[in-house]
C-alpha positions as CSV (number, residue, x, y, z in Angstrom):
1,X,158.0,104.5,73.8
2,X,157.6,106.2,76.5
3,X,154.6,107.4,74.3
4,X,153.4,104.5,72.9
5,X,153.2,103.5,76.7
6,X,150.7,107.2,77.7
7,X,149.4,106.7,74.3
8,X,147.9,102.7,75.5
9,X,146.9,104.9,79.0
10,X,145.0,107.4,77.4
11,X,143.0,104.8,75.4
12,X,142.5,103.1,78.0
13,X,140.9,105.3,80.5
14,X,139.0,106.5,77.9
15,X,137.2,103.1,77.2
16,X,136.7,103.0,81.0
17,X,134.9,106.3,81.1
18,X,132.6,105.9,77.9
19,X,131.7,102.1,79.3
20,X,129.3,103.5,81.5
21,X,129.2,100.8,84.0
22,X,129.2,103.6,87.1
23,X,127.3,101.6,90.0
24,X,122.9,102.0,90.2
25,X,121.9,105.2,91.9
26,X,118.4,105.3,92.1
27,X,116.1,108.1,93.5
28,X,112.5,107.4,94.9
29,X,109.6,109.7,94.2
30,X,106.8,110.1,96.0
31,X,105.2,109.4,99.5
32,X,104.6,106.0,101.9
33,X,102.5,103.9,100.2
34,X,101.6,106.1,97.4
35,X,102.6,105.3,93.9
36,X,105.6,106.2,93.4
37,X,107.9,106.8,90.7
38,X,112.4,106.6,90.0
39,X,114.9,108.1,88.8
40,X,117.9,106.2,88.0
41,X,121.8,107.0,87.4
42,X,124.4,104.6,86.7
43,X,123.5,101.5,84.4
44,X,125.8,98.3,86.4
45,X,123.5,96.2,88.2
46,X,125.2,94.4,90.9
47,X,125.9,90.8,90.7
48,X,123.6,89.7,93.7
49,X,120.1,90.3,94.7
50,X,121.0,93.7,97.0
51,X,118.8,95.6,99.4
52,X,118.6,99.0,101.0
53,X,116.2,100.2,103.9
54,X,115.0,103.7,103.2
55,X,112.2,104.2,105.6
56,X,112.1,101.8,108.7
57,X,109.3,101.6,110.2
58,X,108.4,100.6,113.8
59,X,105.1,98.7,113.2
60,X,104.4,94.7,113.5
61,X,107.3,92.4,112.6
62,X,106.7,90.4,109.5
63,X,107.6,86.9,110.0
64,X,107.4,84.1,107.6
65,X,103.7,83.2,106.4
66,X,102.2,85.8,108.6
67,X,100.3,88.4,106.5
68,X,101.6,91.0,104.7
69,X,99.7,94.6,103.0
70,X,102.1,96.2,100.7
71,X,102.7,98.1,97.5
72,X,105.2,97.2,95.8
73,X,106.6,98.6,92.3
74,X,108.9,97.2,89.2
75,X,110.8,99.2,87.0
76,X,113.6,99.0,84.1
77,X,117.1,100.2,85.5
78,X,117.6,101.2,82.2
79,X,115.3,104.0,81.5
80,X,112.8,104.1,84.7
81,X,110.1,102.8,83.6
82,X,107.5,100.5,85.0
83,X,107.8,96.8,84.2
84,X,103.9,96.5,83.5
85,X,103.7,92.5,82.3
86,X,102.4,92.0,85.9
87,X,100.1,93.8,88.7
88,X,102.5,96.3,89.3
89,X,102.5,98.9,91.6
90,X,98.8,97.5,93.5
91,X,98.1,97.4,97.1
92,X,98.3,93.7,98.1
93,X,97.6,92.1,101.1
94,X,99.6,88.4,100.5
95,X,101.4,85.9,103.0
96,X,104.9,86.0,103.5
97,X,106.3,82.6,101.9
98,X,107.1,82.0,98.7
99,X,103.5,81.5,96.7
100,X,102.4,84.6,98.1
101,X,105.6,87.1,97.6
102,X,107.9,84.4,95.4
103,X,111.5,86.0,95.5
104,X,110.6,88.9,97.5
105,X,109.6,86.7,100.9
106,X,113.5,86.6,102.3
107,X,113.6,90.0,101.6
108,X,110.1,91.1,103.3
109,X,110.4,88.3,106.2
110,X,112.1,90.2,109.4
111,X,110.9,93.5,108.4
112,X,108.7,96.1,110.0
113,X,104.8,97.4,108.9
114,X,106.2,101.3,107.9
115,X,109.4,100.1,106.1
116,X,110.2,101.4,102.3
117,X,112.5,98.8,100.8
118,X,114.7,99.3,97.9
119,X,114.8,95.5,95.7
120,X,117.9,95.3,93.1
121,X,117.7,92.5,91.0
122,X,120.3,91.7,88.4
123,X,119.0,89.4,85.3
124,X,116.4,91.5,83.3
125,X,118.8,91.2,80.4
126,X,121.8,89.3,79.8
127,X,125.3,91.3,79.8
128,X,126.3,93.4,83.1
129,X,123.2,95.9,81.9
130,X,120.0,96.0,83.0
131,X,118.3,95.3,86.5
132,X,114.3,94.6,88.3
133,X,114.2,97.9,90.5
134,X,111.4,97.1,93.8
135,X,110.1,99.7,95.7
136,X,108.4,97.8,98.4
137,X,106.1,99.9,101.1
138,X,105.3,97.8,103.8
139,X,101.8,99.1,105.3
140,X,100.4,99.2,108.4
141,X,97.5,96.3,109.5
142,X,96.1,98.6,112.2
143,X,94.7,102.2,111.8
144,X,96.6,105.2,111.2
145,X,95.6,108.7,111.9
146,X,94.3,111.5,114.7
147,X,92.5,110.4,117.8
148,X,89.0,111.4,117.8
149,X,87.1,111.5,121.4
150,X,84.1,109.9,121.7
151,X,81.1,112.2,121.7
152,X,79.4,112.9,125.2
153,X,76.6,112.2,125.3
154,X,77.5,108.4,123.6
155,X,75.3,107.2,120.8
156,X,72.9,105.0,122.3
157,X,74.1,101.5,122.2
158,X,77.9,102.8,122.1
159,X,80.0,99.9,124.3
160,X,82.3,100.6,126.9
161,X,85.9,100.2,125.3
162,X,89.5,99.0,126.1
163,X,90.8,99.1,122.8
164,X,94.7,100.3,122.8
165,X,96.2,102.7,120.0
166,X,98.3,101.2,117.9
167,X,96.9,97.5,118.6
168,X,93.6,95.4,119.0
169,X,90.5,97.2,120.0
170,X,88.6,95.6,123.0
171,X,85.1,95.5,123.9
172,X,85.0,96.0,128.0
173,X,80.8,96.0,128.1
174,X,78.3,96.3,125.6
175,X,75.4,99.1,125.3
176,X,72.8,98.3,125.2
177,X,70.3,98.6,122.2
178,X,71.1,100.1,119.4
179,X,67.8,102.0,117.6
180,X,69.9,104.0,114.8
181,X,72.9,103.1,112.6
182,X,75.4,105.2,114.2
183,X,79.2,106.0,112.9
184,X,81.8,106.9,115.6
185,X,85.0,107.8,114.7
186,X,88.2,106.8,117.4
187,X,91.0,107.4,114.3
188,X,90.3,109.5,111.6
189,X,92.4,109.0,109.1
190,X,94.0,111.1,106.4
191,X,93.7,108.6,103.5
192,X,91.9,108.4,100.1
193,X,87.8,108.2,100.6
194,X,86.1,105.0,100.6
195,X,83.7,105.1,97.4
196,X,80.7,103.0,98.1
197,X,81.6,100.5,95.0
198,X,85.7,99.7,96.5
199,X,86.9,96.9,97.7
200,X,88.6,97.4,101.0
201,X,91.1,95.8,102.6
202,X,90.0,96.1,106.5
203,X,90.7,94.7,110.2
204,X,87.4,94.3,111.9
205,X,85.7,93.1,115.1
206,X,81.6,91.9,115.4
207,X,79.9,92.1,118.8
208,X,76.7,91.7,120.1
209,X,74.8,94.5,121.8
210,X,75.7,93.0,125.2
211,X,79.8,93.3,124.5
212,X,80.2,90.0,123.5
213,X,82.5,89.4,120.5
214,X,81.4,86.6,118.1
215,X,84.1,87.6,115.6
216,X,87.2,89.4,115.4
217,X,89.8,89.2,112.3
218,X,92.8,89.9,114.9
219,X,92.5,87.0,116.3
220,X,91.7,84.6,113.6
221,X,92.6,85.3,110.2
222,X,94.4,88.8,109.8
223,X,93.0,91.3,107.3
224,X,90.3,90.5,105.3
225,X,89.3,91.8,101.6
226,X,85.6,92.1,101.0
227,X,83.8,94.5,98.6
228,X,81.4,96.9,99.9
229,X,78.4,95.8,97.4
230,X,78.7,92.5,99.2
231,X,78.4,93.3,103.0
232,X,75.8,94.5,105.1
233,X,73.8,97.2,104.6
234,X,75.1,99.0,108.4
235,X,78.7,98.8,107.3
236,X,78.1,99.7,103.5
237,X,76.8,102.5,104.9
238,X,79.0,103.3,107.9
239,X,82.5,102.7,105.9
240,X,81.2,105.1,102.4
241,X,82.9,108.1,102.4
242,X,85.4,107.3,105.4
243,X,89.3,107.7,105.0
244,X,92.1,104.9,104.6
245,X,93.3,105.1,108.1
246,X,90.8,105.4,110.5
247,X,89.5,103.5,112.8
248,X,85.7,103.8,113.3
249,X,82.7,102.0,116.0
250,X,79.7,101.0,114.0
251,X,76.7,100.7,115.8
252,X,74.1,98.9,113.2
253,X,70.4,97.6,114.4
254,X,69.4,94.3,113.6
255,X,67.5,95.8,110.7
256,X,71.0,96.2,108.7
257,X,72.6,93.4,110.3
258,X,72.8,89.7,108.8
259,X,70.8,88.1,111.5
260,X,68.4,88.8,114.4
261,X,70.1,91.2,116.6
262,X,71.6,95.0,116.9
263,X,76.3,94.8,116.0
264,X,79.0,96.1,117.2
265,X,81.1,96.9,114.1
266,X,84.9,98.5,115.5
267,X,86.5,98.8,111.6
268,X,90.5,99.8,110.7
269,X,90.3,100.3,107.2
270,X,93.4,99.8,105.6
271,X,93.5,100.6,101.9
272,X,90.9,100.6,99.4
273,X,91.2,99.1,95.9
274,X,88.9,100.5,93.3
275,X,86.8,98.1,90.8
276,X,84.5,98.8,88.4
277,X,81.5,97.3,87.2
């Protein structure tokens, strides 16, 4: 009888060992903000949605119904492959709500820019195995890079600034007439270079030559998405070939602006989306 019991125990142990019910163990490969892949060990999906913070950011807190710039990539836990049935892995500018993020909204709300989340959602397939693994990078919405000193002497038309790194820029006083197009970097980003046909996600401020601010995404809508082929000549020329993460002061003479006067445009280049024509 003891031998029979022992034999049954060994059989049960063997079945448990072969059942493949080890919890999912996910490793994310790739720098923050860049395209990523994953390596997966184990196969047992959790019974409910789980969220792990892989990188803790210290940027702007994402409130419900606010805007978010993010890259979210979904994977199949069974083989680590990308789920490509929708536009996964792309940089998106959307709202922190059900319409913008669906079920991810509740996971993103309350987090800070600069954070990487690992979210596991069961139910990809019937049964215990198979889950959607989502890597979410919450991207910054202000320029990130190396501070650059303003040239001395300053270009003609350069205003006096009150900007502070990590926040919206400000203009204390205007610089007067702008005779020529000038691009003055304030922060040099290390991201990809902007192509003339890209769609650019940006924050921006527009002021006249006297320093009066007429538009500001920081105060109004938040970041916008704009195809460079649709913007004024001075802005198109000023942003092309610059790097993502940069903050620029673009001094635009009236001939390259839209309207009757010279313009000062301060731009944070946050991301690009390549388009084909």
